[in-house]
N, C-alpha and C positions, 0 to 999 in steps of 0.2 A: 725364356728361362728353360733350361734343360734339366730333367731329372733322369738319371740312369739308375735302373733297378736290377740288381743281381738277385736272381731267385731260382728256385727249382719247383717243378710242377708237383712234386710229392711232399713239399714242405707246407704243413698246415698253416704256419704263421705267415707264409708268403701271401697266401690268398687273403688272410685276415688283414695283413699289413697293406696290401693293395687296396682293399676296400676302405680301410681307414684313411688312406691317402686320398682316395676319390671323394670321401666325405668332406675332407678338408678343401679339396679343389672346388667342390660345389659351393663352398662358402667364400671362395677367394675371388675378389673382384676381377682379377686379371687371368682367370682360368684359361681363356682362349690363347694366351701367350705362352702357355706351358707345353713343352714337348716331352712326352714320356718315351724313354728308350729302354726296352727290356734286354737284359744281358743274361747269358747262360751261366748256370752254376749247378754242378751235380753234387748233391750231398754225399752220394756214394757211387763214384764212377765204376766201381767193380761189382755193383749190384747185379744180381741175376735178373733175367726177364720173367722167370717163373719161379714161384715159391710153393712149397707144400705146407706152409704155415700161414695163418692169417696175421694181420698187422699187430694184433695184441700179443700174439706169441712171439713174433719177431722182435718187438720192442722189449718184451720181458727177457728174452735171451740176450739181447744187445746190452741191456743195462743191469742185468743180474737181479731182476725183480720178479715178483710173481705175476701171473697173467691177470689176476684180480687187480693188482696195483697198476698194471699197464692200462687196463680198462678204465680204472678210476682217473688216471692221468689223461687219457683220451677223452673222457667225459668232460673234464675241465676245459679242454680245447673246444669241444663241441659247444659248450656254453658260451665261450668267447666268440665263436663263429656266429652263433645265433644272435648275438648282440649287434652284429652288422648284417643281419638277414641272410646268412649262409647256413644251409642245412647239411652239415657234414654227416656222412654215413660211414663210420669206421668198421662196422660189422661186415659190410659187403665190399669194402674197398679192396682193390686188386693191387698188391705191392708189385713193383716192377722197376726196370731200368728206364731212365729218362733221356738217354743220349739221342735216340731217334726223334723223340718229341722236340728236343732242342734243335736238332737239325732242321726239322720241319718249320720251326718258328723263324729260322733264318731265311728260309725260302719265303715265308710269309712277309718278312721284312722287305724283301725285294719287290713285293707286290703292294706294299703299303698296308698290310694286314697283320702286322706282328702283335699289336695291342689286342686286336680282336681274337686272334688265335690263342694268345696267352690266357686270356679270360676263359675261352672255351676249353682249353686243356685243363686248367685248374678245376673248373666245374665238372668236367668229364671224370676226373680222378676222385675228387672229394664228395661230389653230390650224386653223380650218375653211375658210379661204380663201373666205369669202363676201363678196359686194358689199354693204357696209352703207350704201349710199346708195340701193339699189333698194327701192322702196316695198313690193313683195311680200315680199322677203326680210325687211325690217324688221317687217312685220306678222306674218309667221310666227314670228320670234324673240319678238315680244311674246306671241304665243299660247303659246309654249313655257314662258314664265315665269308663266303664269296670267292674262294679260290677254286681253281680247276682241280677236282679230285683225282682225275686221271693223271694229270701232270704231277700232282703231289705224290701219287703212288710211284711213278717213275723215278722221282727224285729220291724217295726213300729207298727204293731198290738199288739205286745207283751208288748210294753212299755219299752223295753230295752234301756240302755244307758242314762236314765234320770239322774242317779246318777253322771255320768261323766259330764253332762251339769252343774249340780249344783256345782260340785267340781271346775270347771273353774270359775264359777260366785263367789264362795267363795274366790278363789284366787284373783279375781279382786277386791273384797271388801277389802281384806287385803292390797292390793296395793293402795287402795283408788281411784280406777278407777271408775269414774262416767260418763264417756262418751267415745265413740268409733268413729274412730279406735284408738287403743292404742298399741304402739309397744314397746317391751322390748328387748334390745340387750344384749345378753350374761349375763342376770340376773344383769346387771350393769347400763345401760343407758336406758332411756325411751324417747319416742317421742309421743306426744299426737296430734291427729288430722291428716287430710290429708295434710301433709306438702309438699312443693315443692320437686321434685325429687333431686334437687341440695343439699338440706339439708340431705336427706337420703344418698346420695353419700358421703357427708362429714362425716357423722356418720360412714358409712361402712369403709372408709379409715382411720378414726381415730382409730377405734377398731382394724383394721388389723395392723396398726402401733404399737399399744400397744401389740398385740399378738406376733409380731415379736420381739419387744423389750424384752418382758418377756421370750421368748424362748431363746434369745441370753444371757440374764442374767442367766437363768437356766443352759445353756450350759457352760458358763464361771465358774459358781459356781461349777458345777460337775467336771470340769477339774482342778479347783483350789484344790478341795478336793482330787482328785487323786494325784496331785502334792505333797500335804501334806503327804499323805499316803506313798509315795515313797521317801520322803525327806531324809531318813536315809539309803537308799539303795546305792546311789552313783554309780550306774551302767549305762551302755549304752545298749539300746535295741531298736529294731524297728527303727533304723536309727536316733536316737536322744539320747542325754545324759541328764540326770537329775542330778543336783548338790545337 
């Protein structure tokens, strides 16, 4: 089973949604058969790397609300994060552009470390208050998950993997994804938003049931075909007789 996850590292609900999915996976009998594939999505591709305002002020300006209202909204998100053992720090969070972080995640994918780096980048932004557009910070984070930090720095400086980021975003556009997190199960079912873990578990079980049903149907079909091929033989072999 494959689950593709479009997300952005500065999206608070992406981290919450990721954790809720993981809670569901831990209750899923066939967890080891599930492959997670993280896809790039920039909430604001034109975002600056440096801001002279904090996240509360940025949100207030963006949505035309007061700073107090923005803080209240962020506090609600903090409570949702706590429910899945994530300790968000919006006061010290460093707003920035995520394109380079996404590029680095695609390098991590080539080394089999995309899942680990995605987790580390989300934690770096929301919990550790790190600047995830700073090349040295990114290289250090890469090193923390088992990648070569020197190689990561070279890749960041070279501009590599930008095309891979754009390809993911083009795929999102074709699927009409305009918000994240967005989960696609087996190229068939989609879930939008940080849904409850119970919903994710229901989806996992539904898909597994379908997979088992399809496998059984295929098995019966293959055996029926074999029976038809041998229908004129009228012999007995392997401990059974075919008429």
